[in-house]
C-alpha positions as CSV (number, residue, x, y, z in Angstrom):
1,M,-9.4,2.8,-39.6
2,T,-9.0,6.2,-41.3
3,A,-5.6,7.7,-41.8
4,A,-6.9,10.6,-39.8
5,K,-7.8,8.4,-36.9
6,Q,-4.3,6.8,-37.1
7,F,-2.6,9.6,-36.7
8,G,-4.5,11.0,-33.8
9,R,-3.9,7.8,-31.8
10,F,-0.3,8.0,-32.7
11,L,-0.1,11.8,-31.5
12,R,-1.6,10.6,-28.3
13,L,0.9,7.9,-27.7
14,G,3.8,10.6,-28.7
15,L,2.3,12.8,-26.0
16,A,2.3,9.9,-23.6
17,F,5.9,8.8,-24.0
18,A,6.7,12.4,-23.9
19,L,5.0,12.9,-20.3
20,F,6.4,9.4,-19.5
21,S,9.9,10.7,-19.8
22,V,8.8,13.3,-17.2
23,S,6.6,12.1,-14.9
24,P,7.2,8.1,-14.8
25,I,5.0,7.5,-11.9
26,F,1.7,8.4,-14.4
27,A,3.4,7.4,-17.6
28,A,1.3,3.9,-17.9
29,D,-1.9,5.0,-17.0
30,D,-1.8,7.9,-19.2
31,S,-0.4,6.0,-22.2
32,C,-3.4,3.5,-21.8
33,L,-5.7,6.2,-21.5
34,A,-4.4,7.7,-24.6
35,C,-6.3,5.0,-26.4
36,H,-8.8,3.8,-24.0
37,G,-9.9,7.2,-22.7
38,D,-11.7,7.7,-26.0
39,P,-15.5,7.0,-25.4
40,T,-15.5,5.3,-28.9
41,A,-12.7,2.9,-28.3
42,K,-13.6,-0.6,-29.3
43,S,-12.1,-3.9,-29.8
44,E,-11.7,-5.7,-33.2
45,S,-14.8,-8.0,-32.0
46,G,-16.6,-4.7,-31.6
47,H,-17.0,-4.5,-28.1
48,S,-16.4,-1.1,-26.1
49,I,-12.9,-0.9,-24.4
50,A,-13.2,2.5,-23.1
51,V,-12.5,3.6,-20.0
52,D,-14.0,6.8,-18.0
53,P,-11.2,8.4,-16.2
54,A,-13.4,10.1,-13.8
55,K,-15.4,6.9,-12.9
56,H,-12.2,4.9,-12.3
57,K,-10.7,7.5,-10.2
58,A,-13.9,7.6,-8.3
59,S,-14.0,4.1,-7.9
60,V,-12.1,1.7,-5.2
61,H,-9.5,1.0,-7.6
62,A,-8.6,4.3,-8.2
63,D,-5.3,3.9,-6.2
64,L,-4.3,0.9,-8.5
65,G,-2.6,1.7,-12.1
66,C,-3.6,-0.3,-15.3
67,T,-0.6,-2.6,-14.9
68,T,-1.5,-3.8,-11.4
69,C,-4.3,-5.7,-13.1
70,H,-3.2,-6.1,-16.8
71,V,0.1,-7.6,-15.7
72,G,2.6,-8.0,-18.8
73,V,1.1,-5.8,-21.2
74,K,3.9,-3.5,-22.6
75,D,3.8,-3.4,-26.2
76,F,1.3,-1.5,-28.7
77,P,-0.6,-3.1,-30.5
78,H,-1.2,-5.6,-27.9
79,P,-0.5,-9.3,-28.5
80,K,-3.3,-11.3,-29.3
81,N,-5.3,-13.6,-26.9
82,M,-4.0,-11.4,-24.1
83,K,-4.6,-12.9,-20.4
84,M,-7.5,-11.3,-18.9
85,P,-7.2,-9.8,-15.4
86,A,-8.9,-11.9,-12.7
87,C,-10.3,-10.7,-9.2
88,V,-9.1,-13.7,-7.5
89,T,-5.5,-12.5,-7.8
90,C,-6.2,-10.1,-5.0
91,H,-9.5,-11.1,-3.7
92,D,-8.7,-14.7,-3.0
93,Q,-10.6,-15.1,0.0
94,E,-14.0,-13.4,-1.3
95,S,-13.6,-15.4,-4.7
96,A,-13.2,-18.7,-2.4
97,Q,-16.6,-17.8,-1.0
98,V,-18.5,-17.1,-3.8
99,P,-18.9,-20.6,-5.2
100,Q,-21.0,-21.7,-2.3
101,S,-23.1,-18.8,-2.0
102,I,-26.6,-18.2,-4.0
103,H,-24.7,-15.7,-6.4
104,S,-22.6,-18.5,-7.7
105,I,-24.9,-19.2,-10.6
106,L,-24.2,-15.9,-11.9
107,G,-20.9,-17.5,-12.8
108,K,-17.7,-15.6,-14.2
109,D,-20.3,-12.3,-13.9
110,A,-20.8,-12.7,-10.3
111,C,-18.0,-10.1,-9.2
112,A,-19.2,-7.3,-11.8
113,G,-23.0,-8.4,-11.3
114,C,-22.8,-6.8,-8.0
115,H,-20.0,-4.5,-8.2
116,G,-20.3,-3.2,-11.7
117,K,-18.2,-2.6,-14.6
118,T,-14.6,-3.5,-14.0
119,H,-13.4,0.1,-14.0
120,E,-16.1,1.6,-12.1
121,V,-16.1,-0.7,-9.0
122,Q,-17.7,1.0,-5.9
123,R,-17.8,-0.1,-2.2
124,A,-21.0,-2.2,-1.2
125,D,-22.4,0.5,1.2
126,K,-22.4,3.1,-2.0
127,I,-24.2,0.5,-4.3
128,V,-26.4,-1.2,-2.0
129,P,-29.3,-1.6,-2.6
130,Q,-29.3,0.0,-5.7
131,Q,-27.1,-2.6,-7.2
132,C,-29.0,-5.5,-5.8
133,A,-32.2,-4.3,-7.7
134,T,-30.6,-5.4,-11.0
135,C,-31.7,-8.9,-9.8
136,H,-34.0,-8.1,-7.1
137,E,-36.6,-5.4,-8.3
138,D,-39.2,-6.1,-6.4
139,A,-37.4,-6.7,-2.8
140,V,-35.6,-3.4,-3.5
141,K,-38.9,-1.6,-4.2
142,G,-40.3,-2.8,-1.1
143,Y,-37.1,-2.2,0.9
144,Q,-37.4,1.5,-0.2
145,Q,-41.0,2.0,1.4
146,G,-39.9,0.4,4.4
147,V,-39.0,2.3,7.7
148,H,-35.4,1.3,7.4
149,A,-34.9,2.8,4.0
150,I,-36.7,6.1,5.2
151,A,-34.4,6.1,8.1
152,R,-31.3,6.0,6.0
153,K,-32.8,8.6,4.0
154,Q,-33.0,10.8,6.9
155,G,-29.6,10.3,7.9
156,D,-29.5,7.2,10.1
157,K,-26.4,5.2,8.5
158,D,-26.6,2.6,10.7
159,A,-30.1,1.7,9.5
160,P,-30.1,-1.9,7.9
161,I,-29.1,-2.6,4.4
162,C,-29.6,-5.6,2.4
163,L,-26.4,-6.9,3.9
164,S,-27.5,-6.5,7.5
165,C,-29.9,-9.0,7.2
166,H,-28.5,-11.4,4.1
167,G,-25.0,-11.5,5.7
168,S,-21.8,-11.2,3.8
169,P,-22.1,-10.4,0.4
170,H,-19.7,-13.0,-0.9
171,Q,-21.3,-15.6,1.4
172,I,-25.4,-15.2,0.7
173,V,-27.2,-18.0,0.8
174,A,-30.6,-19.3,-0.1
175,S,-33.3,-18.4,2.5
176,T,-34.1,-21.9,2.8
177,D,-30.7,-22.8,3.7
178,P,-30.7,-23.3,7.6
179,K,-27.1,-21.8,7.6
180,S,-28.8,-18.4,6.2
181,P,-29.2,-15.7,8.5
182,V,-32.7,-15.1,7.1
183,F,-33.9,-18.8,7.3
184,H,-36.8,-19.0,9.1
185,T,-35.8,-20.0,12.5
186,N,-32.9,-17.6,12.2
187,I,-34.8,-14.5,11.7
188,P,-35.3,-13.5,15.7
189,A,-31.9,-13.8,16.1
190,T,-30.9,-11.7,12.8
191,C,-33.8,-9.0,13.8
192,G,-32.0,-9.3,17.4
193,T,-28.7,-8.0,16.3
194,C,-30.3,-4.3,16.5
195,H,-33.5,-5.1,17.9
196,A,-32.2,-6.6,21.2
197,Q,-29.6,-4.1,21.5
198,K,-30.6,-1.3,23.9
199,F,-27.9,1.1,22.9
200,V,-29.1,0.9,19.4
201,M,-32.9,1.1,20.0
202,E,-32.7,3.9,22.6
203,R,-30.8,6.0,20.2
204,V,-33.7,5.9,17.9
205,G,-36.4,6.4,20.8
206,Q,-37.5,2.9,20.9
207,S,-37.1,0.1,23.5
208,T,-35.8,-3.6,23.2
209,Q,-38.9,-5.2,25.2
210,E,-40.7,-6.3,21.9
211,F,-37.8,-8.6,21.3
212,F,-37.3,-10.1,24.6
213,S,-41.5,-10.2,24.9
214,Y,-41.4,-12.3,21.3
215,A,-38.6,-14.6,22.9
216,E,-40.9,-15.2,26.0
217,S,-44.2,-15.9,23.5
218,V,-45.5,-18.8,22.5
219,H,-44.2,-18.1,18.9
220,G,-40.6,-17.7,20.2
221,R,-40.6,-20.3,22.4
222,A,-41.8,-23.1,19.3
223,V,-39.4,-21.1,17.1
224,T,-36.3,-21.5,19.8
225,A,-37.6,-25.5,20.0
226,G,-37.0,-26.0,16.1
227,S,-40.3,-25.2,14.6
228,T,-40.4,-23.7,11.0
229,K,-44.1,-23.1,11.0
230,A,-44.4,-20.6,14.2
231,A,-44.5,-17.1,13.4
232,V,-41.2,-15.0,13.3
233,C,-40.7,-11.7,12.7
234,T,-41.2,-11.1,9.0
235,D,-44.4,-13.1,9.4
236,C,-46.2,-10.7,10.8
237,H,-44.0,-7.3,10.1
238,G,-43.1,-8.4,6.3
239,V,-40.0,-9.2,4.5
240,H,-38.6,-6.1,2.9
241,E,-41.4,-3.7,2.9
242,I,-41.5,-3.1,6.7
243,R,-43.9,-0.4,7.4
244,R,-44.8,1.2,10.9
245,A,-48.3,0.0,12.7
246,S,-49.6,3.7,11.8
247,D,-49.3,3.0,8.1
248,S,-52.4,1.9,6.6
249,Q,-50.4,-0.3,4.1
250,S,-48.6,-2.0,6.9
251,S,-49.5,-5.7,7.7
252,I,-49.6,-4.5,11.4
253,F,-52.2,-1.8,10.9
254,K,-55.1,-2.4,13.2
255,F,-57.4,-3.1,10.3
256,N,-55.0,-5.3,8.6
257,V,-54.1,-7.4,11.4
258,P,-56.8,-10.1,10.9
259,A,-55.8,-10.8,7.5
260,T,-52.1,-11.1,8.9
261,C,-53.0,-13.4,11.6
262,A,-54.8,-15.4,9.0
263,H,-51.6,-16.4,7.0
264,C,-51.6,-19.2,9.8
265,H,-54.9,-19.2,11.3
266,E,-57.0,-18.9,8.7
267,N,-60.2,-20.5,10.3
268,V,-60.1,-18.2,13.1
269,K,-60.0,-15.3,11.0
270,T,-63.1,-16.2,9.2
271,E,-65.0,-17.1,12.6
272,F,-63.8,-13.7,13.9
273,M,-65.2,-11.7,11.0
274,Q,-68.5,-13.2,11.4
275,S,-68.5,-11.8,15.3
276,I,-69.4,-8.6,16.3
277,H,-66.1,-7.5,17.0
278,G,-65.1,-8.6,13.5
279,Q,-68.1,-6.9,12.0
280,A,-67.3,-3.7,13.8
281,I,-63.9,-3.8,12.3
282,A,-65.2,-4.3,8.6
283,K,-67.1,-1.4,9.3
284,G,-64.2,0.7,10.1
285,N,-64.6,0.8,13.7
286,S,-61.1,1.5,15.2
287,Q,-62.4,1.0,18.9
288,A,-63.5,-2.7,18.3
289,P,-60.9,-5.2,19.2
290,V,-58.7,-7.4,16.9
291,C,-56.1,-10.5,17.7
292,T,-53.6,-8.3,19.3
293,D,-55.9,-6.4,21.5
294,C,-56.7,-9.4,23.5
295,H,-53.7,-11.8,22.8
296,G,-51.2,-9.5,23.0
297,I,-48.6,-8.1,20.2
298,H,-45.4,-9.8,21.1
299,S,-46.0,-11.2,24.2
300,I,-48.7,-13.8,22.9
301,K,-48.9,-16.7,25.0
302,S,-50.9,-19.9,25.3
303,H,-54.4,-19.4,26.7
304,L,-53.2,-22.4,29.4
305,D,-50.5,-19.7,30.5
306,P,-51.7,-18.2,33.8
307,N,-49.8,-15.3,32.5
308,S,-51.7,-15.0,29.3
309,S,-53.8,-12.1,28.7
310,V,-56.4,-14.9,27.7
311,A,-55.9,-17.3,30.6
312,A,-59.5,-17.9,31.8
313,K,-58.7,-15.9,35.0
314,N,-57.3,-12.8,33.3
315,L,-60.4,-12.6,31.1
316,A,-62.9,-10.7,33.3
317,R,-60.4,-9.0,35.4
318,T,-58.0,-7.7,32.6
319,T,-58.7,-8.4,29.1
320,C,-62.6,-8.2,28.5
321,A,-62.7,-5.5,31.2
322,R,-60.4,-3.1,29.1
323,C,-63.5,-2.3,26.9
324,H,-66.6,-3.8,28.8
325,E,-66.3,-2.2,32.3
326,G,-65.9,1.2,31.6
327,V,-68.3,3.8,29.9
328,R,-66.7,4.7,26.9
329,L,-68.5,1.8,25.0
330,S,-71.9,2.8,26.6
331,Q,-71.1,6.6,25.7
332,E,-70.3,6.1,22.1
333,F,-72.4,2.9,21.2
334,G,-75.1,2.1,23.9
335,V,-73.0,-1.2,24.8
336,E,-73.8,-1.9,28.7
337,G,-70.8,-1.1,31.0
338,G,-70.0,-2.5,34.3
339,R,-69.9,-6.2,33.1
340,S,-66.4,-6.9,34.5
341,S,-67.8,-6.2,38.0
342,T,-70.7,-7.7,37.7
343,Y,-69.2,-10.8,36.9
344,L,-66.7,-10.5,39.5
345,A,-69.5,-10.0,42.1
346,S,-71.5,-13.2,40.9
347,Y,-70.7,-17.1,42.0
348,H,-68.7,-17.2,39.0
349,G,-66.5,-14.4,39.6
350,L,-65.9,-15.2,43.3
351,A,-64.9,-18.7,42.1
352,S,-62.6,-17.7,40.0
353,E,-61.0,-15.2,42.1
354,L,-60.4,-18.3,44.7
355,G,-58.5,-20.0,41.9
356,S,-61.3,-22.5,40.4
357,S,-60.2,-23.7,37.0
358,V,-63.3,-25.1,35.7
359,V,-65.7,-22.2,36.9
360,A,-67.4,-20.3,34.1
361,N,-65.4,-17.0,32.7
362,C,-66.3,-14.6,29.8
363,A,-65.3,-17.1,26.8
364,S,-67.3,-19.8,28.5
365,C,-70.6,-18.1,27.9
366,H,-69.8,-15.6,25.1
367,G,-67.5,-17.5,23.3
368,V,-63.7,-17.1,21.9
369,H,-63.9,-15.6,18.4
370,N,-67.6,-16.3,17.5
371,I,-68.9,-13.8,20.1
372,L,-72.3,-12.2,19.1
373,P,-74.8,-9.9,20.8
374,S,-77.6,-12.0,22.5
375,S,-80.3,-10.7,19.9
376,D,-78.3,-12.7,17.2
377,P,-79.8,-16.3,16.9
378,K,-76.7,-17.7,16.5
379,S,-75.1,-16.1,19.7
380,T,-74.1,-18.7,22.3
381,I,-76.0,-16.3,24.6
382,N,-79.3,-16.0,22.7
383,R,-82.2,-17.3,24.9
384,A,-82.7,-20.1,22.5
385,N,-79.2,-21.3,23.0
386,L,-78.7,-20.6,26.6
387,V,-80.0,-24.2,27.8
388,K,-77.0,-25.2,25.6
389,T,-74.4,-23.1,26.8
390,C,-75.3,-23.5,30.6
391,G,-75.5,-27.2,30.0
392,Q,-71.7,-27.1,29.2
393,C,-71.4,-26.9,32.9
394,H,-74.6,-27.9,34.3
395,P,-75.7,-31.1,32.8
396,G,-79.7,-31.5,32.6
397,V,-80.4,-27.8,33.2
398,T,-83.9,-26.4,31.8
399,E,-85.4,-23.5,30.5
400,K,-86.3,-22.3,34.4
401,F,-82.8,-22.3,35.5
402,V,-81.3,-20.1,32.7
403,V,-84.2,-17.6,33.6
404,G,-81.7,-15.9,35.8
405,K,-79.0,-13.6,34.8
406,V,-75.3,-14.2,35.3
407,H,-74.4,-10.4,36.0
408,V,-76.9,-10.2,38.7
409,D,-75.7,-7.1,40.2
410,A,-75.8,-4.9,36.7
411,P,-77.5,-1.7,37.3
412,L,-79.6,-2.0,33.9
413,S,-81.2,-5.3,34.8
414,A,-84.8,-4.9,34.6
415,D,-85.8,-9.0,35.0
416,I,-87.8,-10.0,37.8
417,G,-85.0,-11.8,39.6
418,S,-82.5,-8.6,39.2
419,I,-85.3,-6.3,40.7
420,A,-85.8,-8.7,43.7
421,V,-82.4,-8.8,44.5
422,R,-82.0,-5.4,44.6
423,W,-85.0,-5.0,46.8
424,I,-83.5,-7.8,49.0
425,R,-80.2,-5.8,49.2
426,R,-81.7,-2.4,49.9
427,F,-84.0,-4.0,53.0
428,Y,-81.3,-6.1,54.4
429,L,-78.7,-2.9,54.3
430,G,-81.4,-1.1,56.3
431,M,-81.8,-4.4,58.6
432,I,-78.0,-4.8,59.1
433,F,-77.5,-0.8,60.2
434,A,-80.5,-0.7,62.5
435,V,-79.7,-4.2,64.3
436,I,-76.1,-4.3,64.5
437,G,-76.3,-0.2,65.3
438,G,-78.6,-1.1,68.2
439,M,-76.5,-3.8,69.5
440,I,-73.4,-1.8,69.3
441,L,-75.4,0.9,71.6
442,H,-76.6,-1.9,74.0
443,N,-73.3,-3.1,74.5
444,L,-71.4,0.3,74.6
445,I,-73.9,1.4,77.5
446,I,-73.1,-1.8,79.7
447,W,-69.5,-1.4,78.7
448,R,-69.2,1.7,79.9
449,R,-70.7,1.2,83.5
450,K,-68.9,-1.7,84.1
451,A,-65.7,0.0,82.8
452,L,-66.3,2.9,85.3
453,L,-67.0,0.4,88.1
454,R,-63.7,-1.5,87.5
455,R,-61.9,1.8,87.3
456,D,-63.1,3.0,90.8
457,Q,-62.2,-0.6,92.4
458,Y,-59.1,1.0,93.8
459,P,-58.6,4.5,94.8
460,R,-56.4,6.2,92.5
461,T,-54.2,8.3,94.2
462,V,-51.3,8.3,92.0
463,T,-50.9,10.9,89.0
464,R,-49.0,9.2,86.2
465,M,-49.8,12.1,83.9
466,T,-50.0,15.8,84.8
467,P,-52.1,18.1,82.8
468,S,-49.5,19.2,80.5
469,Q,-48.4,15.8,79.4
470,R,-52.0,15.0,78.9
471,W,-52.3,17.8,76.5
472,Q,-49.1,16.8,74.7
473,H,-50.2,13.3,74.2
474,L,-53.7,14.4,73.3
475,I,-52.3,16.5,70.6
476,L,-49.9,14.1,69.1
477,L,-53.1,11.0,69.4
478,L,-55.2,13.2,67.4
479,S,-52.5,14.4,64.8
480,F,-51.0,11.1,64.4
481,M,-54.7,9.7,63.7
482,T,-55.2,12.4,61.3
483,L,-51.9,11.7,59.6
484,V,-52.8,8.2,59.1
485,V,-56.2,8.3,57.6
486,T,-55.5,11.2,55.5
487,G,-51.6,9.7,54.3
488,F,-52.9,6.1,53.4
489,A,-56.0,7.6,51.7
490,L,-53.7,8.9,49.0
491,K,-51.5,5.8,48.9
492,Y,-54.4,3.6,48.5
493,P,-57.4,5.6,46.8
494,D,-59.3,2.6,46.4
495,S,-59.5,1.7,49.7
496,W,-62.2,2.6,52.2
497,L,-59.9,5.4,53.6
498,A,-60.7,7.4,50.7
499,M,-64.4,7.1,51.0
500,I,-64.6,9.2,53.9
501,P,-66.5,12.3,53.2
502,G,-64.4,15.3,52.4
503,M,-61.5,13.3,51.7
504,G,-61.2,14.8,48.1
505,E,-57.3,15.3,47.3
506,K,-57.4,18.9,47.8
507,A,-59.0,18.8,51.4
508,R,-57.0,16.0,52.2
509,G,-53.7,17.5,51.4
510,I,-54.8,20.7,53.5
511,V,-55.9,18.4,56.6
512,H,-52.6,16.4,56.2
513,R,-50.4,19.2,56.5
514,I,-52.3,20.9,59.2
515,A,-51.9,17.8,61.2
516,A,-48.2,17.5,60.2
517,V,-47.8,21.3,61.6
518,A,-49.8,20.0,64.8
519,M,-47.4,17.0,65.4
520,I,-44.3,18.9,64.7
521,G,-45.3,21.9,67.1
522,A,-46.3,19.2,69.9
523,S,-42.9,17.7,69.5
524,L,-41.1,20.9,69.5
525,Y,-43.5,22.2,72.7
526,H,-42.3,18.6,74.5
527,L,-38.6,19.2,73.6
528,V,-38.9,22.8,75.5
529,Y,-40.9,21.0,78.3
530,L,-38.2,18.4,78.8
531,F,-35.5,21.0,79.3
532,V,-37.1,24.0,81.1
533,T,-39.6,22.3,83.8
534,R,-38.4,20.0,86.5
535,D,-40.9,17.2,85.8
536,G,-39.5,17.1,82.1
537,R,-35.9,16.8,83.3
538,R,-36.8,14.1,85.6
539,M,-38.4,12.5,82.6
540,V,-35.3,12.8,80.3
541,I,-33.1,10.9,83.3
542,D,-35.6,8.3,84.1
543,M,-36.3,7.5,80.3
544,L,-32.6,7.0,79.5
545,P,-31.8,3.0,78.8
546,K,-30.0,1.1,81.3
547,P,-28.3,-2.4,81.4
548,K,-31.0,-3.5,83.6
549,D,-33.7,-3.1,80.9
550,A,-32.2,-5.5,78.8
551,T,-32.3,-8.2,81.5
552,D,-35.7,-7.1,82.3
553,A,-36.9,-8.1,79.0
554,L,-35.2,-11.3,79.2
555,T,-36.6,-12.0,82.6
556,T,-40.1,-10.8,81.7
557,M,-40.3,-13.5,78.7
558,R,-38.9,-16.2,80.7
559,H,-41.1,-15.5,83.3
560,H,-44.6,-15.6,81.4
561,L,-43.1,-18.8,79.3
562,G,-43.1,-20.3,82.6
563,L,-39.4,-21.0,82.7
564,G,-39.1,-20.6,86.3
565,A,-37.9,-16.9,86.4
566,P,-39.4,-14.5,89.3
567,K,-41.6,-11.7,87.7
568,P,-39.1,-8.4,87.4
569,E,-39.7,-5.3,88.9
570,F,-39.7,-1.8,87.3
571,H,-38.6,1.7,87.9
572,R,-41.0,4.3,86.8
573,F,-40.8,3.3,83.2
574,T,-40.6,0.0,81.9
575,Y,-38.3,-1.3,79.1
576,A,-41.2,-1.4,76.9
577,E,-42.2,2.1,77.8
578,K,-38.8,3.3,77.2
579,A,-38.5,1.5,73.6
580,E,-42.0,2.9,72.7
581,Y,-40.9,6.7,73.6
582,W,-37.7,6.3,72.1
583,A,-39.3,4.8,69.0
584,L,-41.8,7.7,68.8
585,V,-38.7,10.4,69.1
586,W,-36.9,8.7,66.1
587,G,-40.3,8.1,64.0
588,V,-41.2,12.1,64.7
589,I,-37.7,13.2,63.3
590,V,-37.7,10.7,60.2
591,M,-41.4,11.8,59.3
592,A,-40.9,15.6,60.0
593,I,-37.7,15.6,57.4
594,T,-39.1,13.7,55.0
595,G,-42.6,15.1,55.3
596,T,-41.0,18.7,54.7
597,A,-38.8,17.5,51.9
598,L,-42.3,16.5,50.1
599,W,-44.2,19.4,51.0
600,A,-41.5,21.7,49.7
601,K,-40.5,19.6,47.0
602,V,-39.6,22.4,44.3
603,A,-37.0,24.2,46.6
604,V,-35.5,20.4,47.6
605,G,-35.4,19.9,43.7
606,H,-33.2,23.0,43.4
607,L,-30.6,21.5,45.9
608,F,-30.5,18.1,45.5
609,P,-31.4,15.4,42.4
610,R,-35.2,14.4,41.8
611,W,-34.3,11.0,43.0
612,W,-33.7,12.4,46.8
613,L,-37.7,12.7,46.6
614,D,-38.3,9.5,45.5
615,V,-36.4,8.1,48.5
616,A,-38.0,10.3,51.1
617,T,-41.4,9.3,49.5
618,A,-40.2,5.8,50.2
619,I,-38.9,6.4,53.7
620,H,-42.2,8.4,54.7
621,L,-44.4,5.7,53.7
622,Y,-42.5,2.6,55.3
623,E,-41.9,5.0,58.3
624,A,-45.8,5.6,58.4
625,I,-46.5,1.6,58.3
626,L,-44.1,0.9,60.7
627,A,-45.5,3.2,63.1
628,S,-49.2,2.4,62.6
629,L,-48.3,-1.1,63.4
630,A,-46.4,-0.5,66.3
631,I,-49.0,1.7,67.9
632,V,-51.8,-0.7,67.2
633,V,-49.3,-3.7,68.4
634,W,-47.5,-2.4,71.0
635,H,-49.1,0.7,72.5
636,F,-52.9,-0.3,72.4
637,Y,-51.6,-3.8,73.8
638,Q,-50.1,-1.9,77.0
639,I,-53.2,0.9,77.1
640,F,-56.4,-1.4,76.0
641,L,-55.6,-5.1,76.0
642,D,-53.3,-6.1,78.7
643,P,-55.5,-8.1,81.3
644,D,-54.3,-6.7,84.4
645,I,-55.7,-3.1,83.2
646,Y,-58.4,-4.1,80.9
647,P,-61.0,-2.4,79.7
648,M,-58.2,0.5,79.7
649,N,-55.2,2.4,81.4
650,W,-57.5,5.6,82.3
651,A,-54.3,7.7,82.6
652,W,-54.3,9.0,79.2
653,Y,-57.8,10.5,80.3
654,D,-57.6,11.9,83.7
655,G,-53.8,11.1,84.5
656,K,-54.5,8.9,87.5
657,V,-53.7,5.2,88.5
658,S,-54.2,3.3,91.8
659,E,-51.6,2.6,94.2
660,H,-52.2,-1.0,93.7
661,H,-51.6,-0.8,90.0
662,Y,-48.8,1.1,90.3
663,R,-47.1,-1.1,92.8
664,E,-47.6,-4.1,90.6
665,E,-46.2,-2.5,87.7
666,H,-43.6,-0.2,89.0
667,G,-42.5,-1.7,92.4
668,L,-38.8,-0.4,92.3
669,D,-40.2,3.3,92.2
670,S,-40.3,3.8,96.0
671,E,-40.1,7.6,96.0
672,T,-43.3,7.6,94.4
673,L,-44.7,4.5,96.2
674,L,-43.8,6.0,99.5
675,A,-45.4,9.5,98.7
676,A,-48.6,8.0,98.0
677,A,-48.7,5.6,101.1
678,D,-48.0,9.0,103.1
679,A,-50.8,11.0,101.3
680,E,-53.4,7.6,101.7
681,S,-52.4,7.6,105.6
682,E,-52.7,11.2,105.7
683,H,-56.1,11.2,104.2
684,D,-57.3,8.4,106.3
685,R,-55.9,10.1,109.5
686,V,-57.7,13.4,108.5
687,Q,-60.9,11.7,107.8
688,D,-60.9,9.8,111.0
689,A,-60.2,13.3,112.7
690,S,-63.1,14.6,111.0
691,G,-65.9,12.1,112.6
692,N,-68.7,11.4,110.7
693,G,-68.2,14.4,108.4
694,H,-67.9,17.1,111.4
695,G,-65.1,19.4,111.7
696,P,-62.3,20.3,109.1
697,V,-62.0,17.7,105.9
698,A,-58.8,17.3,104.3
699,E,-59.0,17.2,100.4
700,P,-57.8,13.9,99.2
701,V,-53.8,14.1,98.3
702,K,-52.5,12.9,95.1
703,T,-48.9,12.3,94.4
704,S,-47.6,12.9,90.8
705,V,-45.0,10.5,89.6
706,G,-41.4,12.2,89.9
707,E,-43.0,15.1,91.7
708,E,-41.9,15.9,95.4
709,R,-44.9,15.0,97.9
710,P,-47.5,18.5,98.1
711,P,-48.5,19.6,101.3
712,V,-51.6,18.4,102.8
713,S,-54.1,20.9,102.6
714,H,-57.4,21.5,104.9
715,S,-60.4,23.1,104.3
């Protein structure tokens, strides 16, 4: 060392001792840095002993003084064979863990190998993954190109880093160790620490469903059972270089999927790539299916699982139909459509729908992964191979058996059998319309005549419904039926209701609203009628429920079950008629309120949360179903199906019923019955007085239910 350098060092020491006398707190560090702060400082053996003050200040040890680690150093020059600082002095727990980890192979350099130079130690989140790259360059390079690193670069500090998957830095063990978070069977749980947490995934706009779908898949269940060969997340998505599916370099990019699956299913991949689908993929056709299009992505299940997309019953209706039922392939590539519906219309399809587990499905004839066009000599449906293919289910078949087509209803079929079937269908459809239509007309003529004769069997002198009541009933009947048809046509657009002419959405909506206004209008008129007219006020009083209605219902059941109870007698309205009337009142109110809310949805949305409309929709639907079934089961029985009034109660048509019928049904309504009897007697007396039609003839006297007896008029 030159005299100039020695002088400079002693000068710096002198300044340090001067500072020590003024500021004891920083004196020791400054004294050390007087020598070690020199970038050229080296030990006698030639190793650098320089300390960069700025880097040390930025390290995790910035708050520690030199003598915190270099204990006992007081003199200068320092004594030889000084005891070197040990990390274990402060980090005993971490130091005890390192020997058990994979990083124990680094020996005494284990700490510095990851944390950096002694005086420049950084926190793990600041040096990962850069520091990991000193040993794991390829892994870090792949990670930097993956979605997790990109997310961190975009500001997502919660995106995974090395330690997120591999575990605590001092406890990292080899991936072949069953205790490692990245051991094969542990990988789903490791990925699940983020991908199974709803609050984590929603924050980045993704769902947790992929994780739970995988857990229920054939792969997930095999891993849970302990399989070390079943595919886990990293087998498909990659280990460190995890890319989005839209990235052409991703292992799950559509055109790369067959190669990815081939890691486990090499033979299947080879077979698939020779098929019509594989050939299309090789040509860059993105509309051709790959493994995940048929088997699913995360929810892959065994073909024996009835919930699997490749289960026998689901092929025609769901999986194959996604491409081969519509017109997309027909328009783009000339591939015939309607394959699913024409299969389902055949015997095979019908038997499959009924639950047959042995009937032929798409794969039975076309193959599974080796699907080829019928023009290919190797295709299972090539004409030369049909005997063998059909013979799998029908042993002993011949060339004549396979001449027919499975898809017999295919519109493009031009073979003799298909042409014959179409003409036979047309002939029989015409025959069915003509023959059955003629039968209906024949029986309707006879039924009408017999119904009128039965109606006139007894003189119908009691007015059960006034003209005003019949008009109200007619408007209610027509509006209700219109609402049912137009309403259910919207709810069930694939039903026959939607096929009614003019049932397009615009027309349907207009007709539905007109019918709704008519029903509400008729209901409001009925309300006025009840309180303004004498008949209406009497009707309200007679319709009020009474305790006797409950006992009448019980007695009626006991009587008709043969339990010894006498047949009950009723007043003007039976318990059944009262129940139906008040149910109608309730139904109209509910349907009017919910229907108006749905009609004025924007205005309602300004006043209430959106879910109110969802509630209104649900109520509107189920109330409509309830009302429709109640009319068919309850009301139609009383009007059409009751043996005592068959073929119908004509009161809805002309308002009249016979005194005989009224006495049977409403024997306690003495006022109406006495008025009807007096009217009959008066009618008979006047006719007797007229004598063979000479003299004044009185008009028949009719008595309305609930009205006073009108005077008898004479001509």
